[in-house]
N, C-alpha and C positions, 0 to 999 in steps of 0.2 A: 718906822714902826711896822710897816707892812712887811718889810724884809725879815724882821725878827720873828714876826708871826709865821711867815712862810717857812723859815728855817726851823722853827719849833715844831710846826706841823709835820714837816718832812722827817725830822728826828723822831717824833712820836710814832709816826707810821712805820719807820724802819725798825724801831724797837719792837713794835707790835708784831710785825711780820717775822722778825728773828725769833721771838719767844715762841711763836706758834710752830716753828720748825723743830723745836726740841722734842725729843721723844720721852715718854713717861718711863721707859725702862732704864733710863740713866740715873734714876733716883738712888739706888743703893750700890751701884758699881758692880753688881753681879747679875748674871742672867739665869732666871728660872732655878733658884736655889731650892732643891727639894729635900734638904737634909732632915727637916722636921717630919715630913711625910714618910721618908724612908725609915727613920727611927721608930715611928709609930707602927709601920708595917712589920718591921723586925720584931718589935715587942709582942705584937699580936700573934704572929706566926709561931713564936717560940713557946706559946702556951698550949698545952694539951696535945692530943693526937688528932691528926687530920686524915680525911679520906678523899679519894677522888670521886666526885659525884658526876662529873662530865669530862670526857676526853674524846674529842673529834679530831681525827688525823686526816687532813685533806678530804673532808666530806664523809669519812667512814667513822661511825661511832664505835670506839674501842674501849669504852668505859669498863666493860666487863673484864678486860685484861688485868684490871687492878682490884677486882672484887676481893674483899677480905684483907687487903693490905691497909695498915695504919702507917702514917708518915709522921715522923718526929723531926722537927727543925731545931737543932741544938744551937746554943749560943756560940759554940766554937766553929760553926760553919758546916758541921757534918749533918747529913740528912740520912735518916735511917728509915727504911721501909721494911715492915715485917708482917707476915700473915700467921705467925705462930710456928710455922715450919721453916720457911725461908726468910733470910734476912739479907737485904741488899743495902750497902752503905755508899753514899755519894756525898756531894757537897751542894750548898746553896748559898746565895747571897742576894742582896738587893742593892742595886747601883743606880746612879744617876747617869742617864745616857743623853748627852746633849748633841749627839751627831745625827745625821740623817739615817733613818731606818730603811729596811727593805720595802716598807709600804709607801715610801716616797715622802713621808712627812719629815719636816726639818725641825719640828718643835722638840723641846726637851721633854723626855719622858722618863719613867722609872722602869727599870728592867728587873725581873725576878729570874735569876739565873739558877738553873738546875743542871747538875752533871752527875751521872752515874757511870763509873768506869766498867762498862759491860760490853759484850760483843754486839755487833750490829743486829744480830738475830734476836736479841733480848727485847721484850716489850718495853723495858725501862729505858732503852736507848732512845725511844721515841719521845721521852720526856726531856732529853738533853737539849737545852736551848736557852737563849736569852729572851724570855717571854716579856711582852709588854703587859702591864697591869691595866685591866679594864676597870675593875672595881675592887676595893679591899675594905673589909670590915673586920671586926674582931672574931667573926665566926665563918667568914666566907671570903675567898679570893678568886677572882675570875681573871684568867690570863688569855692572851691571844698572840699568835705568831703568824705572820704572812710570809711565806717562803719566797725567797728571792729566786730560787731555781725554777720551780714549777708554778709559782703563784698561788699555791693552795693555802687555805686558811686552817690553822690548827687552833682549837679551843681547849682549855684546861681549867677545870674548877675544883678547888679544894674546899672542903667544909670541915669545921672542927666538930668533933664528936661531943 
């Protein structure tokens, strides 16, 4: 009887230890699925016209470079910036980035991608990046990029009019 009790105790202890080693991220078979959050951001940004209320490029506040420009994020992925006189067309997308970023983080994040096909001398070239989303609401989206080259931090904020 004593041997049966000891065997049962060892078996219970083994099962307890093994179950404690399982991780909670194995539940759904996917890692950090951000598809619902991406869809919500896409829906929000496609509504109305947006302005840049903050743009800091490696410590330099360059918000005024975009004064008077309204930005429209179209469902077809085009991005149109206009100030009534000049119109610049680019592309935008929101993607799930599950690889390590320049900032050294290895966690999954959501990237807000902006690309304007302009010369390097254009102010709009500074917006070209795969920005990390800091916060996103229906009226405000805050983005950050930490440069892998010089380690500078860029901040970009859009607000809906």
